[in-house]
C-alpha positions in Angstrom: -19.3 7.0 12.4 -21.3 4.5 14.7 -25.1 4.7 15.1 -24.7 5.9 18.7 -22.4 8.8 17.8 -24.7 9.6 14.8 -27.6 9.8 17.1 -25.7 11.8 19.7 -24.5 14.2 17.0 -27.9 14.6 15.5 -29.5 15.1 18.9 -26.8 17.8 19.6 -27.4 19.5 16.2 -31.1 19.6 16.9 -30.3 21.1 20.4 -28.3 23.8 18.7 -31.1 24.6 16.3 -33.5 24.9 19.2 -31.3 27.3 21.1 -32.0 29.9 18.4 -35.5 30.2 20.0 -34.3 30.5 23.6 -33.8 27.9 26.3 -33.6 24.4 24.8 -35.4 21.3 25.9 -33.9 19.0 23.2 -34.1 15.2 23.3 -30.7 15.0 24.9 -31.9 17.3 27.6 -28.6 19.1 27.8 -29.1 21.7 30.5 -25.5 23.2 30.3 -23.2 24.5 27.6 -20.6 21.9 28.5 -23.2 19.1 28.1 -24.4 20.5 24.7 -20.7 20.9 23.6 -19.9 17.2 24.7 -22.9 16.0 22.7 -21.9 17.9 19.5 -18.1 17.0 19.6 -18.5 13.6 18.1 -14.8 13.0 17.4 -13.8 14.2 20.9 -11.2 16.7 19.8 -12.4 19.4 22.1 -13.9 21.6 19.4 -17.0 21.5 17.4 -16.4 21.7 13.7 -18.8 23.1 11.1 -19.3 19.5 10.0 -20.2 18.2 13.4 -22.6 21.1 13.9 -24.1 20.7 10.6 -24.2 16.9 9.9 -26.0 15.5 7.0 -27.6 13.1 9.4 -29.4 15.6 11.4 -32.2 16.2 8.9 -32.6 12.5 8.2 -33.0 11.8 11.9 -35.5 14.6 12.4 -37.6 13.7 9.2 -39.4 10.7 10.7 -41.8 10.2 7.8 -39.1 10.8 5.2 -41.2 13.5 3.3 -38.2 16.0 3.2 -40.0 18.3 5.6 -39.7 18.6 9.4 -43.1 19.2 10.8 -44.0 20.6 14.3 -45.2 17.0 15.3 -42.0 15.4 14.2 -40.0 18.0 16.2 -42.3 17.7 19.2 -41.7 13.9 19.2 -37.9 14.6 19.5 -38.4 17.2 22.2 -40.8 15.2 24.3 -43.9 16.7 26.0 -44.4 20.5 25.8 -43.1 22.1 29.0 -44.6 25.1 30.5 -42.8 28.3 29.8 -40.9 26.8 26.8 -41.7 27.5 23.1 -43.7 25.0 21.4 -42.2 22.9 18.4 -44.3 25.1 16.1 -42.7 28.3 17.6 -39.3 26.8 17.3 -39.9 25.9 13.6 -41.3 29.4 13.0 -37.8 30.9 13.8 -36.2 29.2 10.8 -39.3 28.8 8.5 -38.4 31.2 5.7 -41.3 30.4 3.3 -43.9 30.3 6.0 -45.2 26.8 5.4 -44.9 25.9 9.1 -42.4 23.1 8.3 -38.6 23.1 7.8 -36.9 22.1 4.6 -33.4 20.8 4.6 -32.3 24.3 3.3 -34.1 26.1 6.0 -32.5 23.9 8.8 -29.1 24.3 7.2 -29.5 28.1 7.0 -30.5 28.3 10.6 -27.6 26.1 11.8 -25.1 28.0 9.7 -26.3 31.4 11.0 -26.1 30.2 14.5 -22.6 28.6 14.0 -21.2 31.7 12.5 -22.6 33.8 15.3 -21.1 31.6 17.9 -17.6 31.3 16.2 -16.4 34.6 17.5 -12.7 34.0 16.5 -13.7 32.9 13.1 -11.5 29.8 13.1 -14.3 27.5 11.7 -14.6 25.7 15.0 -16.4 26.2 18.3 -14.6 25.8 21.5 -16.3 25.5 24.9 -15.9 29.2 25.7 -17.6 30.2 22.5 -20.4 27.7 23.1 -20.8 28.9 26.7 -20.9 32.6 25.6 -24.0 32.0 23.3 -25.7 29.3 25.4 -29.4 30.1 25.7 -29.0 33.5 24.0 -31.6 34.1 21.4 -30.6 35.5 18.0 -33.2 37.4 15.9 -35.1 35.7 13.1 
């Protein structure tokens, strides 16, 4: 995997994590389900596999200070400036923060991504196609 596709995939994964809290303003600024789908489909096979959705690189890219935690400041750095009407980085982390320490561990991030993937994969084939992605785009799932 090239650095460009790794970054694209990681940005897409971050975007999908952020969808769990509502409308996403991820670094890639994907505004449609099709754009988000394209960002995640790293191998361009027209489905997003669980591997593409839950890449090992996602956490490493988000963990800017390499302390094995994702803080709200690290996440906000990827998201860009806080926009009116959108949840803050801290709010987004709070959705997946199981232990309440206001940061995400690798396990917490993976858990959130797995829950979201399984919720989107309505035909249970282990892949997301564009209609599945579209049906869940911007829809919040409960914490």
